[in-house]
C-alpha positions as CSV (number, residue, x, y, z in Angstrom):
1,M,0.0,-0.1,0.1
2,K,2.9,2.3,0.3
3,V,4.3,4.4,-2.4
4,L,8.1,5.1,-2.6
5,L,9.3,8.6,-2.7
6,R,12.3,8.0,-4.9
7,L,13.4,4.6,-6.2
8,A,17.0,3.5,-5.5
9,P,18.5,-0.1,-4.8
10,I,19.5,-0.9,-1.4
11,A,23.1,-0.5,-2.4
12,V,22.6,3.3,-2.2
13,I,21.8,3.0,1.6
14,A,24.8,0.6,1.8
15,A,26.9,3.4,0.2
16,L,25.8,5.8,2.8
17,L,27.0,3.9,5.9
18,H,29.8,6.1,6.9
19,P,30.5,8.1,9.9
20,V,28.6,11.3,10.1
21,T,31.0,14.4,9.6
22,A,29.3,17.5,11.1
23,A,30.5,20.5,12.8
24,P,31.9,19.8,16.3
25,S,29.3,22.1,17.8
26,L,26.4,20.3,16.5
27,P,24.8,18.3,19.3
28,E,23.4,14.8,18.8
29,Y,20.4,13.5,20.7
30,S,18.5,10.3,20.7
31,A,14.8,10.5,19.3
32,T,13.6,10.0,22.9
33,E,15.1,13.4,23.7
34,A,14.0,15.3,20.8
35,A,11.0,16.8,22.8
36,K,13.5,18.6,25.3
37,H,15.2,20.4,22.4
38,I,12.5,22.0,20.5
39,G,13.9,25.1,18.4
40,E,17.3,23.7,18.2
41,T,19.4,22.4,15.2
42,A,20.8,19.1,16.0
43,R,21.5,15.5,14.9
44,L,18.8,13.1,16.1
45,V,19.3,9.3,16.2
46,G,16.7,6.5,16.3
47,M,15.1,3.5,14.5
48,V,12.8,4.0,11.8
49,D,9.3,2.2,12.5
50,C,6.9,3.2,10.0
51,I,7.0,5.2,6.6
52,E,3.8,6.9,5.4
53,H,3.1,8.8,2.1
54,G,1.1,11.9,1.4
55,R,0.6,13.8,-1.8
56,R,3.2,16.2,-1.2
57,H,5.7,14.4,1.2
58,T,6.9,11.2,3.0
59,D,6.8,10.8,6.6
60,V,9.5,8.9,8.2
61,E,8.3,8.0,11.7
62,I,10.9,7.3,14.5
63,G,10.2,5.6,17.8
64,G,6.8,4.1,16.9
65,C,4.2,4.7,14.1
66,L,1.7,7.6,14.6
67,P,0.3,8.5,17.0
68,H,3.0,6.8,19.2
69,T,6.0,8.4,17.0
70,L,8.9,10.1,19.2
71,L,10.1,11.8,16.1
72,W,8.6,12.6,12.8
73,V,10.6,13.3,9.9
74,V,9.2,15.2,6.9
75,V,10.8,14.5,3.4
76,P,9.0,16.6,0.7
77,N,8.7,15.2,-2.7
78,D,10.8,17.7,-4.4
79,V,13.8,17.2,-1.8
80,S,17.2,17.7,-3.1
81,G,20.2,15.3,-2.8
82,P,20.9,11.9,-3.9
83,E,17.9,9.5,-4.8
84,L,16.9,7.7,-1.5
85,D,14.4,4.9,-1.1
86,C,12.7,5.7,2.1
87,E,10.8,2.3,2.4
88,Q,14.3,0.9,2.7
89,L,14.8,2.9,5.9
90,R,12.2,0.7,7.9
91,G,13.9,-1.2,10.8
92,V,17.2,0.8,10.3
93,T,18.6,3.2,12.9
94,I,19.2,6.5,11.1
95,A,20.7,10.0,12.0
96,V,18.6,12.9,10.7
97,T,19.9,16.6,10.8
98,G,17.9,19.7,11.1
99,K,15.9,22.2,13.0
100,I,13.5,20.3,15.6
101,E,10.0,21.8,15.5
102,S,6.7,20.5,17.3
103,P,3.9,22.1,15.4
104,G,1.4,19.4,16.5
105,G,2.9,18.0,19.9
106,I,5.4,15.5,18.1
107,P,8.8,16.5,17.6
108,Q,9.3,17.0,13.8
109,V,12.1,17.7,11.5
110,V,11.7,18.8,7.6
111,V,14.5,18.0,5.6
112,K,15.5,19.9,2.6
113,S,18.0,17.3,1.1
114,T,18.3,13.5,1.5
115,E,22.0,14.2,2.7
116,Q,20.3,15.2,6.1
117,I,19.3,11.6,6.6
118,V,22.1,9.0,7.1
119,P,21.7,5.3,7.9
120,R,23.7,4.5,11.1
121,T,23.1,0.5,10.9
122,S,22.9,-1.9,8.2
123,P,19.2,-2.8,6.9
124,N,20.3,-6.6,7.3
125,P,19.1,-8.5,9.4
126,N,16.0,-6.4,9.5
127,Y,13.6,-8.2,12.0
128,L,10.9,-5.7,11.6
129,A,10.9,-6.4,7.7
130,S,10.7,-9.9,8.6
131,A,8.0,-9.7,11.1
132,N,6.0,-7.7,8.7
133,H,6.2,-10.4,6.0
134,K,5.2,-13.3,8.4
135,E,2.5,-11.3,9.6
136,N,1.3,-10.6,6.1
137,T,1.3,-14.5,5.5
138,G,-0.4,-15.3,8.8
139,D,2.5,-16.4,10.9
140,L,1.8,-14.5,13.8
141,Y,4.0,-16.5,16.2
142,G,6.9,-16.1,13.7
143,A,6.3,-12.6,13.6
144,I,6.4,-12.2,17.3
145,A,9.5,-14.3,17.4
146,D,11.4,-11.8,15.2
147,L,9.9,-8.8,17.3
148,D,11.4,-10.5,20.4
149,R,14.7,-10.6,18.8
150,A,14.4,-7.0,17.6
151,V,13.3,-6.0,21.2
152,E,16.4,-7.7,22.6
153,L,18.7,-5.9,20.2
154,T,17.3,-2.4,20.4
155,H,14.4,-1.8,23.0
156,D,13.1,0.4,20.3
157,P,9.6,1.8,21.6
158,G,8.0,1.1,18.2
159,T,9.0,-2.6,18.3
160,Y,7.1,-2.8,21.6
161,I,4.1,-1.3,19.8
162,E,4.4,-3.7,17.0
163,R,4.7,-6.7,19.1
164,A,1.9,-5.4,21.1
165,G,-0.5,-5.1,18.1
166,L,0.2,-8.9,17.0
167,K,-0.6,-10.1,20.5
168,E,-3.8,-8.2,20.3
169,K,-4.6,-9.8,17.1
170,K,-3.8,-13.1,18.7
171,A,-6.3,-11.8,21.6
172,D,-3.3,-12.0,24.1
173,F,-4.6,-8.9,25.6
174,V,-2.5,-9.7,28.9
175,G,0.8,-10.0,26.8
176,A,0.0,-6.8,24.8
177,I,-0.7,-4.7,28.2
178,R,2.5,-6.1,29.5
179,D,4.3,-4.5,26.4
180,Y,2.8,-1.2,27.2
181,D,3.5,-1.7,31.1
182,E,7.3,-1.9,29.9
183,L,6.9,1.1,27.6
184,I,5.3,3.4,30.1
185,E,8.0,2.2,32.6
186,R,10.9,3.2,30.1
187,S,9.1,6.3,28.8
188,A,9.3,8.7,31.7
189,D,11.6,11.1,29.9
190,I,9.6,11.3,26.3
191,N,7.3,14.0,25.3
192,A,3.9,14.0,27.0
193,F,2.0,13.5,23.7
194,T,3.7,10.1,23.0
195,R,3.5,9.1,26.8
196,A,-0.1,9.9,26.8
197,E,-0.6,7.6,23.8
198,Y,0.9,4.9,25.7
199,Y,-1.6,5.1,28.4
200,Q,-4.3,5.6,25.8
201,S,-3.3,2.1,23.8
202,R,-3.2,0.4,27.3
203,A,-6.6,1.8,28.2
204,K,-8.2,0.3,25.0
205,L,-6.4,-2.9,25.5
206,K,-8.0,-2.8,29.2
207,I,-11.6,-2.2,27.7
208,K,-11.2,-5.3,25.4
209,K,-10.0,-7.3,28.6
210,S,-13.1,-5.8,30.5
211,D,-10.7,-4.2,32.9
212,L,-13.0,-1.0,32.9
213,D,-11.6,0.7,36.1
214,G,-8.1,0.0,34.8
215,A,-9.1,1.7,31.2
216,I,-10.5,4.7,33.1
217,A,-7.6,5.1,35.2
218,D,-5.3,4.9,32.2
219,A,-7.4,7.3,30.1
220,D,-7.3,9.6,33.3
221,A,-3.4,9.6,33.0
222,A,-3.5,10.3,29.4
223,I,-5.7,13.3,29.8
224,R,-3.2,14.6,32.5
225,L,-0.5,14.3,29.9
226,Y,-2.0,15.8,26.9
227,P,-5.5,17.0,27.5
228,R,-5.6,18.4,23.8
229,S,-6.1,15.1,22.3
230,P,-9.8,14.3,22.1
231,W,-9.4,10.4,21.7
232,H,-8.3,10.2,25.3
233,Y,-11.8,11.6,26.5
234,A,-13.6,9.2,23.9
235,T,-11.8,6.1,25.5
236,R,-12.7,7.1,29.0
237,G,-16.4,7.7,27.6
238,Q,-16.2,4.2,26.2
239,A,-15.2,2.6,29.4
240,N,-17.8,4.9,31.3
241,E,-20.5,3.7,28.9
242,A,-19.6,-0.1,29.4
243,K,-19.9,0.4,33.0
244,G,-23.2,1.9,32.8
245,N,-21.9,5.4,33.7
246,F,-23.9,7.0,30.9
247,V,-23.8,10.5,32.5
248,A,-20.1,10.3,32.7
249,A,-19.8,9.1,29.1
250,V,-21.9,11.9,27.8
251,N,-19.7,14.3,29.5
252,D,-16.6,12.5,28.3
253,Y,-17.7,12.6,24.5
254,Q,-18.7,16.3,24.8
255,M,-15.1,17.1,25.9
256,A,-13.9,15.2,22.9
257,I,-16.2,17.2,20.6
258,N,-15.1,20.5,22.2
259,T,-11.5,19.5,21.5
260,E,-12.3,18.3,17.8
261,P,-15.6,19.8,16.8
262,H,-15.6,18.5,13.3
263,N,-15.2,14.5,14.3
264,S,-18.6,13.1,13.6
265,I,-17.7,9.9,15.2
266,Y,-17.7,11.5,18.6
267,K,-20.8,13.1,18.0
268,D,-22.4,9.9,17.0
269,M,-20.9,8.6,20.3
270,L,-22.4,11.4,22.3
271,K,-25.9,10.8,20.8
272,H,-25.8,7.1,21.8
273,A,-24.9,7.8,25.3
274,Q,-27.4,10.6,25.6
275,A,-30.0,7.8,24.5
276,Q,-28.6,5.5,27.2
277,A,-28.8,8.4,29.7
278,A,-32.3,9.2,28.9
279,G,-33.2,5.6,29.0
280,S,-31.8,5.2,32.5
281,R,-34.1,8.3,33.6
282,G,-37.1,6.7,32.2
283,G,-36.5,3.7,34.2
284,N,-35.2,1.3,31.5
285,S,-31.9,1.2,32.9
286,Q,-29.9,2.4,35.7
287,P,-26.4,4.1,35.6
288,G,-24.1,1.3,36.9
289,D,-26.5,-1.4,35.7
290,S,-25.2,-4.9,36.4
291,P,-23.6,-6.7,33.4
292,Q,-26.9,-8.4,32.9
293,S,-28.9,-5.3,32.0
294,A,-29.9,-4.8,28.3
295,T,-28.0,-1.7,27.9
296,A,-24.9,-2.9,29.4
297,L,-25.3,-6.3,27.6
298,V,-25.5,-4.2,24.1
299,T,-22.4,-2.3,25.1
300,Q,-20.5,-5.5,26.1
301,A,-21.6,-7.0,22.8
302,K,-20.2,-4.3,20.7
303,A,-16.7,-4.5,22.5
304,K,-16.8,-8.1,21.9
305,L,-17.5,-7.7,18.2
306,A,-14.7,-5.0,18.2
307,A,-12.5,-7.4,19.8
308,G,-13.3,-10.5,17.4
309,D,-15.4,-12.6,20.0
310,F,-18.2,-13.1,17.7
311,D,-19.6,-15.9,19.7
312,G,-19.6,-13.9,22.8
313,A,-21.2,-10.9,21.0
314,I,-23.9,-13.3,19.6
315,A,-24.7,-14.6,23.1
316,D,-25.1,-11.1,24.6
317,C,-27.3,-10.0,21.9
318,D,-29.6,-13.2,22.4
319,R,-29.8,-12.3,25.8
320,V,-30.8,-8.8,25.2
321,L,-33.6,-10.1,22.8
322,Q,-34.8,-12.4,25.5
323,L,-34.9,-9.4,28.1
324,S,-36.7,-7.2,25.6
325,R,-39.0,-10.0,24.2
326,G,-37.5,-9.4,20.8
327,G,-37.9,-5.6,20.9
328,S,-34.4,-4.4,20.8
329,K,-33.7,-3.3,17.1
330,E,-30.1,-2.4,18.0
331,A,-29.3,-5.7,19.5
332,S,-30.8,-7.5,16.4
333,G,-28.8,-5.4,13.9
334,L,-25.8,-6.2,16.1
335,R,-26.4,-9.7,16.1
336,I,-26.7,-9.8,12.4
337,Q,-23.1,-7.9,12.1
338,A,-21.7,-10.7,14.3
339,M,-23.2,-13.4,12.6
340,R,-21.8,-12.0,9.4
341,A,-18.2,-11.4,10.8
342,K,-18.1,-14.9,12.2
343,A,-18.9,-16.4,8.6
344,N,-16.0,-14.3,7.3
345,P,-13.0,-15.3,9.5
346,S,-10.9,-12.9,7.8
347,T,-13.2,-9.9,9.2
348,K,-11.0,-7.7,11.5
349,S,-12.6,-4.9,13.7
350,A,-11.3,-1.5,14.8
351,H,-11.9,0.0,18.3
352,P,-13.6,2.5,18.3
353,V,-16.0,1.6,15.7
354,Q,-19.4,3.3,15.0
355,L,-21.7,0.8,13.6
356,V,-24.4,2.0,11.3
357,S,-27.1,0.5,9.1
358,S,-26.1,-1.9,5.9
359,P,-26.2,-0.2,2.5
360,Q,-28.3,-1.3,-0.2
361,P,-26.5,-3.9,-2.5
362,L,-25.0,-2.6,-5.6
363,V,-25.4,-4.7,-8.7
364,A,-22.9,-4.1,-11.6
365,V,-21.7,-0.7,-10.6
366,T,-19.5,1.4,-12.6
367,I,-17.6,4.3,-11.0
368,S,-16.3,6.8,-13.5
369,V,-13.1,9.0,-12.4
370,T,-11.6,12.0,-14.1
371,E,-9.4,14.8,-12.9
372,T,-12.3,16.8,-11.7
373,S,-15.4,14.2,-11.3
374,I,-16.2,10.9,-9.3
375,K,-19.5,9.8,-10.9
376,I,-21.6,6.7,-10.0
377,G,-24.4,6.5,-12.3
378,N,-25.8,9.8,-12.7
379,I,-24.5,11.0,-9.4
380,E,-21.7,13.3,-9.0
381,L,-19.7,12.8,-5.8
382,R,-17.1,15.8,-6.2
383,N,-20.1,18.2,-5.4
384,G,-19.1,19.2,-1.8
385,P,-17.4,22.4,-0.7
386,S,-15.5,24.4,-3.3
387,Q,-12.0,25.5,-3.3
388,G,-11.4,27.9,-6.1
389,K,-12.9,26.0,-9.3
390,Y,-12.4,22.7,-7.7
391,R,-14.5,20.7,-5.4
392,Y,-14.2,18.0,-2.6
393,I,-16.5,15.1,-2.1
394,S,-20.0,15.4,-0.9
395,L,-21.0,12.9,1.8
396,A,-24.7,13.2,1.1
397,A,-23.9,12.6,-2.4
398,A,-22.1,9.7,-1.8
399,E,-24.6,8.2,0.6
400,K,-27.2,8.7,-2.2
401,A,-25.1,6.5,-4.5
402,L,-23.7,4.0,-2.2
403,G,-26.0,4.1,0.8
404,P,-24.7,5.1,4.2
405,A,-21.2,3.9,5.4
406,T,-21.5,0.7,7.6
407,E,-18.7,1.9,9.7
408,K,-16.8,4.9,10.8
409,Y,-13.6,4.9,12.5
410,P,-10.5,7.2,13.4
411,A,-7.4,6.0,11.3
412,G,-4.4,8.4,12.1
413,R,-5.3,11.8,11.1
414,I,-8.5,11.2,9.4
415,V,-11.9,9.4,9.8
416,D,-12.6,6.6,7.4
417,Y,-16.2,6.1,6.1
418,A,-16.1,2.6,5.4
419,R,-18.1,0.4,3.3
420,P,-16.2,-2.8,3.3
421,S,-19.1,-4.9,1.9
422,I,-18.6,-3.1,-1.3
423,G,-14.8,-2.1,-0.8
424,V,-15.4,1.6,-0.8
425,H,-14.0,4.1,1.5
426,L,-14.0,7.8,1.9
427,Q,-11.7,9.8,4.4
428,E,-12.4,13.2,6.0
429,G,-9.8,15.3,7.3
430,I,-9.8,16.2,11.2
431,R,-6.9,18.8,11.1
432,G,-5.5,21.6,8.7
433,A,-7.0,22.6,5.5
434,E,-8.8,19.4,5.0
435,E,-10.5,19.3,8.4
436,G,-14.3,18.6,8.0
437,K,-13.9,17.8,4.3
438,I,-14.1,14.4,2.2
439,F,-10.9,14.7,0.6
440,K,-10.2,11.2,-0.6
441,F,-12.0,8.3,-2.4
442,Q,-10.8,4.8,-2.2
443,V,-11.8,1.8,-4.2
444,Y,-10.4,-1.7,-3.3
445,M,-10.3,-4.0,-6.1
446,E,-8.5,-6.8,-3.9
447,D,-9.2,-7.0,-0.2
448,D,-6.5,-5.4,2.2
449,Y,-5.8,-5.3,5.8
450,D,-4.5,-2.1,7.5
451,A,-2.7,-3.1,10.6
452,R,-3.0,0.5,11.9
453,S,-6.8,0.7,12.0
454,E,-7.2,-3.5,12.3
455,K,-9.6,-3.4,9.4
456,N,-10.0,-5.2,6.3
457,S,-10.9,-2.9,3.2
458,G,-13.5,-5.3,1.5
459,K,-13.5,-5.9,-2.2
460,F,-15.1,-3.9,-5.0
461,N,-16.5,-6.4,-7.6
462,G,-17.5,-3.6,-10.2
463,H,-15.7,-1.7,-12.4
464,V,-13.7,1.8,-12.4
465,Q,-13.4,3.9,-15.5
466,V,-10.2,5.9,-14.9
467,E,-10.4,8.5,-17.6
468,G,-11.6,5.9,-20.0
469,V,-9.4,3.2,-18.8
470,D,-11.6,0.1,-17.5
471,I,-10.4,-1.6,-14.4
472,G,-12.3,-4.6,-13.3
473,P,-11.9,-7.5,-11.1
474,G,-8.7,-9.4,-12.0
475,T,-7.4,-6.5,-14.2
476,T,-3.8,-6.5,-14.2
477,F,-1.5,-3.4,-14.0
478,D,0.5,-4.5,-17.2
479,S,-2.6,-4.7,-19.3
480,V,-3.4,-1.0,-18.9
481,R,0.0,0.5,-18.4
482,D,0.2,1.7,-21.9
483,E,-3.4,3.3,-21.7
484,L,-2.6,5.0,-18.5
485,K,0.7,6.4,-19.8
486,R,-1.2,8.0,-22.9
487,E,-3.5,9.6,-20.4
488,G,-0.5,11.3,-18.8
489,Y,0.1,9.1,-15.7
490,K,3.6,8.4,-14.5
491,I,4.5,4.8,-14.2
492,T,6.5,3.5,-11.2
493,K,7.7,-0.1,-11.1
494,Q,9.3,-2.1,-8.2
495,P,9.4,-5.8,-7.5
496,D,6.7,-5.8,-4.8
497,L,4.9,-2.5,-5.9
498,S,3.8,-1.0,-9.3
499,Y,1.6,2.3,-9.5
500,A,0.7,5.0,-11.8
501,Q,0.1,8.4,-10.6
502,K,-1.3,11.7,-12.1
503,S,-1.4,15.0,-10.3
504,G,-2.6,18.7,-10.7
505,P,-4.4,21.6,-8.9
506,W,-7.4,19.4,-9.0
507,G,-5.8,16.9,-6.8
508,Q,-4.4,13.3,-7.9
509,I,-5.2,9.8,-9.0
510,Q,-3.2,7.0,-8.1
511,I,-3.6,3.2,-9.2
512,F,-1.7,0.8,-7.2
513,T,-1.0,-3.1,-7.5
514,A,-1.9,-5.5,-4.8
515,G,1.7,-6.3,-3.8
516,S,3.5,-8.5,-6.2
517,S,0.6,-10.3,-7.7
518,G,0.5,-8.0,-10.6
519,K,-3.4,-7.3,-10.2
520,I,-4.6,-3.8,-9.6
521,G,-5.4,-3.4,-5.7
522,R,-6.6,-0.1,-5.0
523,V,-7.6,3.2,-7.1
524,E,-7.5,6.5,-5.1
525,V,-8.5,9.7,-5.8
526,W,-7.3,12.8,-3.8
527,C,-9.3,16.1,-3.9
528,L,-7.2,19.3,-4.3
């Protein structure tokens, strides 16, 4: 799923392995120490855990993936210097030189030349890459074993987080919590934002483990450390709601909205908690209900569904239906989702997830994409807010064409409006110029799994016409390469990834292969 900033063989990185020669007066700090030196120009050293690609830059994330990152290195697409394949830096300890800034709470360096990034260790053996490969092939035990070796060698925070994530996928919540215990113990000197994220992640694990008091205590710690993060309040709200403390949950969700007003997920959570609180006042349930009350059982079923315990979710829904004599539409709908998820073992669930009604089934759909248009039938999706002569996507138009999103969940710096049953996703920005705007449209021709959000994308079985180039199920990249080139697309090919890209003031269109299969896996449209 990742796009390379520049393409170069691993030999380029190997050639860069030499002692860093800098002015004697230039200080050197670890990535952990970066937060103490905001405003300084220095050399910072740490291991790269994640690489993320935007339209105009690549993010090299050190000490953990966002939002756990200790240091965020921004590499603009038009950076000067020798060609550098940023993807090859994952798992490598690097030294980066530049001014340390902190625009969003995380220390950040924006480089002007690739010469500011110098590897300090050889890329081999790269246990992170090996673990990633084993995870993708389903060998979770082998992946964890590789991360065990990486932890022994580096004690890198990001490696603990990767390992905790794999343990969580195995439903080993105790083991995942133990990794965050060690991270928190080791993180006394890091920036408040990242330390708060460690508590936040442990709180979410404790919710899944049904340790609700522990989750609330961890969320409290996260809020004390970094009160500007809305998701800390939302996590505490989820724990309070699961306990039946609906008034407290309402207050938490309202705090999340006050911190991030445009995030619709928190608004949906607030409405649900308000309804629960109103029900308790009407005598249907009481704050602090026992786990066997209908409201508590529904909340518990949602948590089990999110954790992948589909049988447990179904059992809770059955109990609710017994208590309500079949009158709970919410439990009935939730039970259907759990049954579907159980029937599809590849389904993964994110937390938090806002579950909404299912869309109408789509038959023989064709999506037409041009530089300025996304059309489904006669419905134009790029009919949202304008910026100059170009427009963003209209959520109302998307729902008219596709039905409502079945899931909404935060994924890094965006909110994903997901329709995994048809493989279509829309993304809403929550910060900066894209805040509150639907700026990205994704169609997945092959099912994909995103480890960060713990979600499967689903698969689109129709056709996408990209400026007249037809892409359908099973279409290979090589079969449409020449047509795309004639339409002005730049083609990039690597052993494990090929993609076509076209950009302009209207935005960007990208077409990716599904790994090394040669089939087209995803079509993306960025607005503006």
